[in-house]
Each structure stands twice: as structure tokens, then as C-alpha cells.
A tleap script that builds the chain and sets N, CA, C and O, in Angstrom:
source leaprc.protein.ff14SB
mol = sequence {
  NMET LYS PRO GLY GLU GLU ILE ILE ASN GLN
  GLY MET ALA ASP LEU ALA GLU GLY ILE GLU
  THR VAL ALA SER LEU LEU VAL SER ILE GLY
  ALA PRO ARG LEU ARG ARG SER GLY LEU ILE
  ILE PRO PHE PRO ILE ILE PRO PHE PRO GLU
  HIE ARG LEU TYR ASP LEU LEU LYS SER ARG
  HIE ALA ASP GLY ALA HIE SER LYS TYR ASN
  ALA LEU ILE ARG ARG LEU VAL THR ASN SER
  ARG ARG TYR ARG GLU ALA ARG SER THR THR
  THR ALA TRP SER PRO ALA ARG ARG SER SER
  SER ALA ARG CCYS
}
set mol.1.N position { 289.324 -77.235 -150.381 }
set mol.1.CA position { 288.727 -77.726 -151.610 }
set mol.1.C position { 287.715 -78.816 -151.258 }
set mol.1.O position { 288.008 -79.722 -150.478 }
set mol.2.N position { 286.538 -78.715 -151.837 }
set mol.2.CA position { 285.488 -79.706 -151.571 }
set mol.2.C position { 285.703 -80.950 -152.437 }
set mol.2.O position { 286.353 -80.885 -153.480 }
set mol.3.N position { 285.148 -82.086 -151.992 }
set mol.3.CA position { 285.295 -83.318 -152.772 }
set mol.3.C position { 284.780 -83.133 -154.201 }
set mol.3.O position { 283.699 -82.588 -154.422 }
set mol.4.N position { 285.565 -83.592 -155.145 }
set mol.4.CA position { 285.169 -83.519 -156.540 }
set mol.4.C position { 285.682 -82.286 -157.260 }
set mol.4.O position { 285.775 -82.288 -158.488 }
set mol.5.N position { 286.016 -81.233 -156.527 }
set mol.5.CA position { 286.514 -80.019 -157.169 }
set mol.5.C position { 287.846 -80.255 -157.868 }
set mol.5.O position { 288.144 -79.627 -158.884 }
set mol.6.N position { 288.645 -81.165 -157.315 }
set mol.6.CA position { 289.965 -81.387 -157.896 }
set mol.6.C position { 289.874 -81.891 -159.335 }
set mol.6.O position { 290.709 -81.529 -160.163 }
set mol.7.N position { 288.878 -82.718 -159.646 }
set mol.7.CA position { 288.776 -83.229 -161.017 }
set mol.7.C position { 288.333 -82.127 -161.977 }
set mol.7.O position { 288.744 -82.117 -163.137 }
set mol.8.N position { 287.502 -81.204 -161.508 }
set mol.8.CA position { 287.082 -80.075 -162.342 }
set mol.8.C position { 288.271 -79.139 -162.573 }
set mol.8.O position { 288.531 -78.724 -163.702 }
set mol.9.N position { 288.983 -78.814 -161.510 }
set mol.9.CA position { 290.160 -77.943 -161.635 }
set mol.9.C position { 291.217 -78.563 -162.544 }
set mol.9.O position { 291.792 -77.883 -163.393 }
set mol.10.N position { 291.467 -79.858 -162.358 }
set mol.10.CA position { 292.459 -80.543 -163.194 }
set mol.10.C position { 291.999 -80.575 -164.650 }
set mol.10.O position { 292.799 -80.378 -165.565 }
set mol.11.N position { 290.708 -80.824 -164.858 }
set mol.11.CA position { 290.171 -80.859 -166.217 }
set mol.11.C position { 290.303 -79.524 -166.925 }
set mol.11.O position { 290.624 -79.478 -168.112 }
set mol.12.N position { 290.056 -78.433 -166.204 }
set mol.12.CA position { 290.203 -77.108 -166.812 }
set mol.12.C position { 291.672 -76.835 -167.156 }
set mol.12.O position { 291.974 -76.264 -168.204 }
set mol.13.N position { 292.573 -77.244 -166.270 }
set mol.13.CA position { 294.006 -77.069 -166.544 }
set mol.13.C position { 294.427 -77.909 -167.748 }
set mol.13.O position { 295.163 -77.434 -168.612 }
set mol.14.N position { 293.961 -79.150 -167.802 }
set mol.14.CA position { 294.306 -80.028 -168.928 }
set mol.14.C position { 293.754 -79.486 -170.240 }
set mol.14.O position { 294.434 -79.536 -171.265 }
set mol.15.N position { 292.520 -78.966 -170.216 }
set mol.15.CA position { 291.947 -78.372 -171.427 }
set mol.15.C position { 292.777 -77.181 -171.891 }
set mol.15.O position { 293.055 -77.038 -173.082 }
set mol.16.N position { 293.167 -76.333 -170.959 }
set mol.16.CA position { 293.973 -75.161 -171.299 }
set mol.16.C position { 295.300 -75.566 -171.950 }
set mol.16.O position { 295.829 -74.850 -172.801 }
set mol.17.N position { 295.831 -76.730 -171.535 }
set mol.17.CA position { 297.091 -77.238 -172.094 }
set mol.17.C position { 296.880 -78.088 -173.348 }
set mol.17.O position { 297.843 -78.466 -174.015 }
set mol.18.N position { 295.610 -78.390 -173.669 }
set mol.18.CA position { 295.310 -79.221 -174.833 }
set mol.18.C position { 295.568 -80.700 -174.607 }
set mol.18.O position { 295.845 -81.437 -175.553 }
set mol.19.N position { 295.477 -81.140 -173.342 }
set mol.19.CA position { 295.748 -82.538 -172.998 }
set mol.19.C position { 294.421 -83.271 -172.815 }
set mol.19.O position { 293.539 -82.805 -172.094 }
set mol.20.N position { 294.287 -84.425 -173.475 }
set mol.20.CA position { 293.074 -85.236 -173.344 }
set mol.20.C position { 293.249 -86.222 -172.196 }
set mol.20.O position { 294.019 -87.178 -172.291 }
set mol.21.N position { 292.525 -85.974 -171.115 }
set mol.21.CA position { 292.558 -86.827 -169.929 }
set mol.21.C position { 291.121 -87.114 -169.507 }
set mol.21.O position { 290.175 -86.541 -170.047 }
set mol.22.N position { 290.975 -88.002 -168.542 }
set mol.22.CA position { 289.643 -88.257 -167.990 }
set mol.22.C position { 289.045 -86.941 -167.504 }
set mol.22.O position { 287.878 -86.653 -167.770 }
set mol.23.N position { 289.835 -86.145 -166.797 }
set mol.23.CA position { 289.352 -84.882 -166.241 }
set mol.23.C position { 288.966 -83.889 -167.335 }
set mol.23.O position { 287.920 -83.248 -167.237 }
set mol.24.N position { 289.787 -83.749 -168.371 }
set mol.24.CA position { 289.469 -82.786 -169.438 }
set mol.24.C position { 288.253 -83.231 -170.243 }
set mol.24.O position { 287.467 -82.398 -170.694 }
set mol.25.N position { 288.095 -84.530 -170.424 }
set mol.25.CA position { 286.908 -85.035 -171.107 }
set mol.25.C position { 285.656 -84.791 -170.272 }
set mol.25.O position { 284.606 -84.436 -170.808 }
set mol.26.N position { 285.769 -84.978 -168.981 }
set mol.26.CA position { 284.640 -84.738 -168.083 }
set mol.26.C position { 284.232 -83.265 -168.101 }
set mol.26.O position { 283.042 -82.954 -168.161 }
set mol.27.N position { 285.193 -82.370 -168.051 }
set mol.27.CA position { 284.892 -80.939 -168.121 }
set mol.27.C position { 284.302 -80.591 -169.490 }
set mol.27.O position { 283.419 -79.738 -169.579 }
set mol.28.N position { 284.773 -81.230 -170.541 }
set mol.28.CA position { 284.206 -80.987 -171.871 }
set mol.28.C position { 282.741 -81.408 -171.924 }
set mol.28.O position { 281.916 -80.728 -172.533 }
set mol.29.N position { 282.425 -82.523 -171.288 }
set mol.29.CA position { 281.030 -82.980 -171.238 }
set mol.29.C position { 280.177 -81.953 -170.499 }
set mol.29.O position { 279.076 -81.617 -170.936 }
set mol.30.N position { 280.688 -81.465 -169.391 }
set mol.30.CA position { 279.915 -80.548 -168.561 }
set mol.30.C position { 280.086 -79.082 -168.877 }
set mol.30.O position { 279.543 -78.239 -168.162 }
set mol.31.N position { 280.824 -78.743 -169.926 }
set mol.31.CA position { 281.153 -77.345 -170.216 }
set mol.31.C position { 279.936 -76.419 -170.244 }
set mol.31.O position { 279.984 -75.363 -169.614 }
set mol.32.N position { 278.849 -76.759 -170.941 }
set mol.32.CA position { 277.709 -75.828 -170.956 }
set mol.32.C position { 277.146 -75.570 -169.553 }
set mol.32.O position { 276.876 -74.428 -169.181 }
set mol.33.N position { 276.979 -76.618 -168.805 }
set mol.33.CA position { 276.428 -76.491 -167.447 }
set mol.33.C position { 277.397 -75.751 -166.522 }
set mol.33.O position { 276.975 -74.914 -165.724 }
set mol.34.N position { 278.673 -76.052 -166.625 }
set mol.34.CA position { 279.671 -75.388 -165.792 }
set mol.34.C position { 279.767 -73.905 -166.131 }
set mol.34.O position { 279.936 -73.075 -165.238 }
set mol.35.N position { 279.661 -73.565 -167.416 }
set mol.35.CA position { 279.677 -72.153 -167.811 }
set mol.35.C position { 278.466 -71.421 -167.248 }
set mol.35.O position { 278.587 -70.288 -166.784 }
set mol.36.N position { 277.295 -72.060 -167.284 }
set mol.36.CA position { 276.096 -71.434 -166.708 }
set mol.36.C position { 276.255 -71.243 -165.204 }
set mol.36.O position { 275.624 -70.364 -164.617 }
set mol.37.N position { 277.088 -72.054 -164.588 }
set mol.37.CA position { 277.348 -71.934 -163.152 }
set mol.37.C position { 278.366 -70.851 -162.841 }
set mol.37.O position { 278.641 -70.572 -161.674 }
set mol.38.N position { 278.926 -70.241 -163.873 }
set mol.38.CA position { 279.851 -69.138 -163.666 }
set mol.38.C position { 281.317 -69.472 -163.840 }
set mol.38.O position { 282.166 -68.595 -163.683 }
set mol.39.N position { 281.638 -70.717 -164.162 }
set mol.39.CA position { 283.054 -71.066 -164.365 }
set mol.39.C position { 283.495 -70.689 -165.771 }
set mol.39.O position { 282.712 -70.754 -166.719 }
set mol.40.N position { 284.733 -70.303 -165.892 }
set mol.40.CA position { 285.298 -69.994 -167.196 }
set mol.40.C position { 286.008 -71.248 -167.690 }
set mol.40.O position { 287.055 -71.632 -167.167 }
set mol.41.N position { 285.426 -71.875 -168.698 }
set mol.41.CA position { 285.959 -73.127 -169.246 }
set mol.41.C position { 286.809 -72.792 -170.465 }
set mol.41.O position { 286.344 -72.096 -171.367 }
set mol.42.N position { 288.051 -73.279 -170.504 }
set mol.42.CA position { 288.932 -72.992 -171.648 }
set mol.42.C position { 288.362 -73.536 -172.956 }
set mol.42.O position { 287.698 -74.573 -172.974 }
set mol.43.N position { 288.628 -72.829 -174.036 }
set mol.43.CA position { 288.269 -73.297 -175.374 }
set mol.43.C position { 289.522 -73.822 -176.021 }
set mol.43.O position { 290.601 -73.386 -175.619 }
set mol.44.N position { 289.484 -74.714 -176.981 }
set mol.44.CA position { 288.287 -75.429 -177.382 }
set mol.44.C position { 288.052 -76.632 -176.476 }
set mol.44.O position { 288.986 -77.178 -175.889 }
set mol.45.N position { 286.796 -77.031 -176.376 }
set mol.45.CA position { 286.508 -78.266 -175.663 }
set mol.45.C position { 286.764 -79.427 -176.619 }
set mol.45.O position { 286.824 -79.240 -177.834 }
set mol.46.N position { 286.911 -80.595 -176.073 }
set mol.46.CA position { 287.225 -81.776 -176.880 }
set mol.46.C position { 285.944 -82.274 -177.547 }
set mol.46.O position { 284.930 -82.446 -176.870 }
set mol.47.N position { 285.970 -82.511 -178.872 }
set mol.47.CA position { 284.767 -82.991 -179.559 }
set mol.47.C position { 284.414 -84.431 -179.156 }
set mol.47.O position { 285.291 -85.246 -178.870 }
set mol.48.N position { 283.130 -84.714 -179.143 }
set mol.48.CA position { 282.601 -86.043 -178.798 }
set mol.48.C position { 283.157 -86.561 -177.480 }
set mol.48.O position { 283.609 -87.704 -177.411 }
set mol.49.N position { 283.132 -85.745 -176.439 }
set mol.49.CA position { 283.784 -86.144 -175.186 }
set mol.49.C position { 283.146 -87.356 -174.520 }
set mol.49.O position { 283.844 -88.127 -173.862 }
set mol.50.N position { 281.830 -87.547 -174.675 }
set mol.50.CA position { 281.169 -88.693 -174.034 }
set mol.50.C position { 281.748 -90.004 -174.542 }
set mol.50.O position { 282.081 -90.896 -173.761 }
set mol.51.N position { 281.865 -90.110 -175.876 }
set mol.51.CA position { 282.383 -91.345 -176.483 }
set mol.51.C position { 283.866 -91.530 -176.168 }
set mol.51.O position { 284.319 -92.638 -175.880 }
set mol.52.N position { 284.597 -90.452 -176.225 }
set mol.52.CA position { 286.038 -90.551 -175.962 }
set mol.52.C position { 286.312 -90.928 -174.511 }
set mol.52.O position { 287.222 -91.707 -174.228 }
set mol.53.N position { 285.517 -90.369 -173.585 }
set mol.53.CA position { 285.692 -90.729 -172.179 }
set mol.53.C position { 285.390 -92.208 -171.971 }
set mol.53.O position { 286.147 -92.910 -171.301 }
set mol.54.N position { 284.294 -92.678 -172.537 }
set mol.54.CA position { 283.940 -94.088 -172.366 }
set mol.54.C position { 285.026 -94.992 -172.952 }
set mol.54.O position { 285.404 -95.987 -172.333 }
set mol.55.N position { 285.524 -94.654 -174.135 }
set mol.55.CA position { 286.585 -95.464 -174.756 }
set mol.55.C position { 287.849 -95.481 -173.895 }
set mol.55.O position { 288.493 -96.519 -173.747 }
set mol.56.N position { 288.196 -94.333 -173.334 }
set mol.56.CA position { 289.373 -94.255 -172.457 }
set mol.56.C position { 289.172 -95.120 -171.211 }
set mol.56.O position { 290.076 -95.849 -170.804 }
set mol.57.N position { 287.984 -95.033 -170.608 }
set mol.57.CA position { 287.696 -95.835 -169.418 }
set mol.57.C position { 287.668 -97.327 -169.751 }
set mol.57.O position { 288.116 -98.157 -168.960 }
set mol.58.N position { 287.142 -97.655 -170.917 }
set mol.58.CA position { 287.086 -99.067 -171.317 }
set mol.58.C position { 288.498 -99.630 -171.506 }
set mol.58.O position { 288.750 -100.793 -171.190 }
set mol.59.N position { 289.404 -98.816 -172.014 }
set mol.59.CA position { 290.782 -99.298 -172.197 }
set mol.59.C position { 291.485 -99.499 -170.847 }
set mol.59.O position { 292.399 -100.316 -170.738 }
set mol.60.N position { 291.061 -98.762 -169.834 }
set mol.60.CA position { 291.688 -98.872 -168.512 }
set mol.60.C position { 290.964 -99.827 -167.571 }
set mol.60.O position { 291.596 -100.501 -166.757 }
set mol.61.N position { 289.635 -99.884 -167.682 }
set mol.61.CA position { 288.840 -100.628 -166.697 }
set mol.61.C position { 288.017 -101.767 -167.281 }
set mol.61.O position { 287.306 -102.445 -166.540 }
set mol.62.N position { 288.093 -101.991 -168.569 }
set mol.62.CA position { 287.369 -103.068 -169.257 }
set mol.62.C position { 285.918 -103.170 -168.809 }
set mol.62.O position { 285.108 -102.307 -169.146 }
set mol.63.N position { 285.579 -104.206 -168.056 }
set mol.63.CA position { 284.183 -104.430 -167.664 }
set mol.63.C position { 283.648 -103.384 -166.694 }
set mol.63.O position { 282.433 -103.233 -166.567 }
set mol.64.N position { 284.508 -102.678 -166.023 }
set mol.64.CA position { 284.074 -101.667 -165.065 }
set mol.64.C position { 283.886 -100.281 -165.662 }
set mol.64.O position { 283.588 -99.329 -164.941 }
set mol.65.N position { 284.058 -100.159 -166.974 }
set mol.65.CA position { 283.997 -98.844 -167.624 }
set mol.65.C position { 282.644 -98.178 -167.456 }
set mol.65.O position { 282.577 -96.973 -167.211 }
set mol.66.N position { 281.569 -98.935 -167.583 }
set mol.66.CA position { 280.232 -98.348 -167.508 }
set mol.66.C position { 279.961 -97.748 -166.130 }
set mol.66.O position { 279.476 -96.621 -166.030 }
set mol.67.N position { 280.263 -98.476 -165.091 }
set mol.67.CA position { 280.011 -97.937 -163.748 }
set mol.67.C position { 280.966 -96.795 -163.420 }
set mol.67.O position { 280.574 -95.855 -162.729 }
set mol.68.N position { 282.189 -96.852 -163.888 }
set mol.68.CA position { 283.142 -95.757 -163.680 }
set mol.68.C position { 282.658 -94.499 -164.400 }
set mol.68.O position { 282.722 -93.401 -163.848 }
set mol.69.N position { 282.173 -94.661 -165.632 }
set mol.69.CA position { 281.647 -93.544 -166.420 }
set mol.69.C position { 280.474 -92.891 -165.678 }
set mol.69.O position { 280.437 -91.671 -165.519 }
set mol.70.N position { 279.531 -93.702 -165.232 }
set mol.70.CA position { 278.363 -93.173 -164.514 }
set mol.70.C position { 278.765 -92.460 -163.227 }
set mol.70.O position { 278.187 -91.428 -162.889 }
set mol.71.N position { 279.739 -92.992 -162.511 }
set mol.71.CA position { 280.197 -92.355 -161.271 }
set mol.71.C position { 280.820 -90.986 -161.569 }
set mol.71.O position { 280.601 -90.027 -160.829 }
set mol.72.N position { 281.588 -90.900 -162.640 }
set mol.72.CA position { 282.196 -89.622 -163.009 }
set mol.72.C position { 281.139 -88.599 -163.415 }
set mol.72.O position { 281.242 -87.426 -163.055 }
set mol.73.N position { 280.133 -89.029 -164.153 }
set mol.73.CA position { 279.058 -88.115 -164.565 }
set mol.73.C position { 278.291 -87.624 -163.331 }
set mol.73.O position { 277.945 -86.445 -163.249 }
set mol.74.N position { 278.024 -88.516 -162.376 }
set mol.74.CA position { 277.348 -88.091 -161.133 }
set mol.74.C position { 278.185 -87.042 -160.399 }
set mol.74.O position { 277.652 -86.060 -159.881 }
set mol.75.N position { 279.476 -87.258 -160.364 }
set mol.75.CA position { 280.379 -86.306 -159.716 }
set mol.75.C position { 280.344 -84.946 -160.411 }
set mol.75.O position { 280.343 -83.900 -159.761 }
set mol.76.N position { 280.315 -84.981 -161.736 }
set mol.76.CA position { 280.232 -83.753 -162.519 }
set mol.76.C position { 278.940 -82.997 -162.217 }
set mol.76.O position { 278.960 -81.786 -161.993 }
set mol.77.N position { 277.832 -83.709 -162.212 }
set mol.77.CA position { 276.529 -83.083 -161.954 }
set mol.77.C position { 276.494 -82.501 -160.536 }
set mol.77.O position { 276.031 -81.379 -160.333 }
set mol.78.N position { 276.978 -83.258 -159.572 }
set mol.78.CA position { 277.003 -82.787 -158.188 }
set mol.78.C position { 277.819 -81.504 -158.066 }
set mol.78.O position { 277.390 -80.552 -157.414 }
set mol.79.N position { 278.976 -81.478 -158.683 }
set mol.79.CA position { 279.827 -80.297 -158.582 }
set mol.79.C position { 279.265 -79.111 -159.347 }
set mol.79.O position { 279.389 -77.975 -158.888 }
set mol.80.N position { 278.651 -79.343 -160.499 }
set mol.80.CA position { 278.073 -78.210 -161.228 }
set mol.80.C position { 276.900 -77.624 -160.440 }
set mol.80.O position { 276.689 -76.411 -160.454 }
set mol.81.N position { 276.142 -78.475 -159.757 }
set mol.81.CA position { 275.076 -77.968 -158.875 }
set mol.81.C position { 275.658 -77.159 -157.727 }
set mol.81.O position { 275.133 -76.105 -157.369 }
set mol.82.N position { 276.733 -77.653 -157.159 }
set mol.82.CA position { 277.383 -76.954 -156.043 }
set mol.82.C position { 277.871 -75.570 -156.480 }
set mol.82.O position { 277.698 -74.592 -155.753 }
set mol.83.N position { 278.482 -75.489 -157.670 }
set mol.83.CA position { 278.938 -74.194 -158.177 }
set mol.83.C position { 277.750 -73.260 -158.410 }
set mol.83.O position { 277.801 -72.080 -158.066 }
set mol.84.N position { 276.683 -73.801 -158.997 }
set mol.84.CA position { 275.492 -72.990 -159.274 }
set mol.84.C position { 274.875 -72.483 -157.977 }
set mol.84.O position { 274.511 -71.311 -157.879 }
set mol.85.N position { 274.755 -73.358 -156.979 }
set mol.85.CA position { 274.173 -72.959 -155.689 }
set mol.85.C position { 275.044 -71.933 -154.983 }
set mol.85.O position { 274.524 -70.986 -154.393 }
set mol.86.N position { 276.349 -72.102 -155.032 }
set mol.86.CA position { 277.263 -71.148 -154.399 }
set mol.86.C position { 277.120 -69.781 -155.055 }
set mol.86.O position { 277.169 -68.751 -154.383 }
set mol.87.N position { 276.945 -69.782 -156.352 }
set mol.87.CA position { 276.788 -68.518 -157.075 }
set mol.87.C position { 275.462 -67.856 -156.725 }
set mol.87.O position { 275.406 -66.639 -156.548 }
set mol.88.N position { 274.393 -68.644 -156.625 }
set mol.88.CA position { 273.073 -68.068 -156.359 }
set mol.88.C position { 272.917 -67.617 -154.906 }
set mol.88.O position { 272.131 -66.711 -154.631 }
set mol.89.N position { 273.643 -68.224 -153.977 }
set mol.89.CA position { 273.497 -67.832 -152.570 }
set mol.89.C position { 274.141 -66.485 -152.273 }
set mol.89.O position { 273.869 -65.888 -151.231 }
set mol.90.N position { 274.973 -66.008 -153.156 }
set mol.90.CA position { 275.585 -64.703 -152.910 }
set mol.90.C position { 274.566 -63.580 -153.056 }
set mol.90.O position { 274.761 -62.493 -152.511 }
set mol.91.N position { 273.471 -63.831 -153.792 }
set mol.91.CA position { 272.446 -62.801 -153.954 }
set mol.91.C position { 271.090 -63.269 -153.448 }
set mol.91.O position { 270.104 -62.538 -153.552 }
set mol.92.N position { 271.029 -64.457 -152.912 }
set mol.92.CA position { 269.741 -65.019 -152.483 }
set mol.92.C position { 269.264 -64.419 -151.166 }
set mol.92.O position { 270.045 -63.883 -150.380 }
set mol.93.N position { 267.966 -64.527 -150.956 }
set mol.93.CA position { 267.346 -64.079 -149.714 }
set mol.93.C position { 267.808 -64.984 -148.587 }
set mol.93.O position { 267.966 -66.190 -148.776 }
set mol.94.N position { 268.020 -64.411 -147.433 }
set mol.94.CA position { 268.473 -65.169 -146.280 }
set mol.94.C position { 267.503 -64.965 -145.130 }
set mol.94.O position { 267.111 -63.830 -144.862 }
set mol.95.N position { 267.098 -66.042 -144.433 }
set mol.95.CA position { 266.191 -65.886 -143.292 }
set mol.95.C position { 266.770 -64.947 -142.237 }
set mol.95.O position { 266.018 -64.192 -141.622 }
set mol.96.N position { 268.062 -64.972 -142.014 }
set mol.96.CA position { 268.689 -64.106 -141.011 }
set mol.96.C position { 268.516 -62.640 -141.399 }
set mol.96.O position { 268.260 -61.792 -140.543 }
set mol.97.N position { 268.655 -62.346 -142.684 }
set mol.97.CA position { 268.506 -60.984 -143.153 }
set mol.97.C position { 267.073 -60.503 -142.942 }
set mol.97.O position { 266.855 -59.365 -142.525 }
set mol.98.N position { 266.093 -61.367 -143.228 }
set mol.98.CA position { 264.702 -61.007 -143.087 }
set mol.98.C position { 264.346 -60.779 -141.614 }
set mol.98.O position { 263.650 -59.816 -141.293 }
set mol.99.N position { 264.810 -61.645 -140.723 }
set mol.99.CA position { 264.460 -61.492 -139.309 }
set mol.99.C position { 265.011 -60.196 -138.744 }
set mol.99.O position { 264.335 -59.527 -137.962 }
set mol.100.N position { 266.211 -59.834 -139.121 }
set mol.100.CA position { 266.762 -58.604 -138.558 }
set mol.100.C position { 266.026 -57.389 -139.100 }
set mol.100.O position { 265.828 -56.426 -138.358 }
set mol.101.N position { 265.612 -57.394 -140.367 }
set mol.101.CA position { 264.895 -56.256 -140.906 }
set mol.101.C position { 263.463 -56.219 -140.409 }
set mol.101.O position { 262.867 -55.143 -140.359 }
set mol.102.N position { 262.887 -57.358 -140.038 }
set mol.102.CA position { 261.510 -57.402 -139.542 }
set mol.102.C position { 261.413 -56.751 -138.165 }
set mol.102.O position { 260.346 -56.270 -137.783 }
set mol.103.N position { 262.504 -56.733 -137.426 }
set mol.103.CA position { 262.496 -56.133 -136.098 }
set mol.103.C position { 262.479 -54.596 -136.149 }
set mol.103.O position { 262.061 -53.944 -135.191 }
set mol.104.N position { 262.922 -54.043 -137.238 }
set mol.104.CA position { 263.007 -52.583 -137.339 }
set mol.104.C position { 261.654 -51.916 -137.395 }
set mol.104.O position { 261.573 -50.690 -137.481 }
savepdb mol mol.pdb
quit
């Protein structure tokens, strides 16, 4: 498992169970992007997840909530890009493939 995947996996499991956690709120925020990347995100997603995540972080981290929120969003974006890239590389052109066919 790559870094950051655990929070996405946990968030999807929490959503499927109907549990509101940092992970499920994060997946709810990223649901459209994650779905475009090929992941199956459980329905329903949590409404107003951005505000709810910030409020949850503020109750746990007080003054550190803003930086914690931003770090989680960066992690979400990084992982959704990773999923999208992994999906696109399965059909993408490869230099190795081109070199071997160029020799024929």
C-alpha cells in the first residue's frame, strides 16, 4: 500500500458503514475526482464535508486545524492523481513498446 492510500481505503469503508470520520469526510470531499479516477465511492456521501471536516479538526486540534485541513486536502489530491495516473498508464503509450516495434 502506498502512502496515503490507507486514509482513502478507510474513508470508503467508513462511508459504506455510514460513519462520519476524518477519512470519510475526506473521501466525500474528493468523491467526484476519485470517481473520475476509477474508484467506486459508496453512496451517499456526507453533505457539506468541507465544513464538517474543518469543524471536526478544530475540535481536535484547535489552532492547528487549518494546517491539518490543508495537509489532508493535499494528501487527497496527491492520491487522486496517483489513482488517475495508474489508470491511464494501463493503456498509455510506452517508450519500450515503441522501440521494440520500430525494430521490426
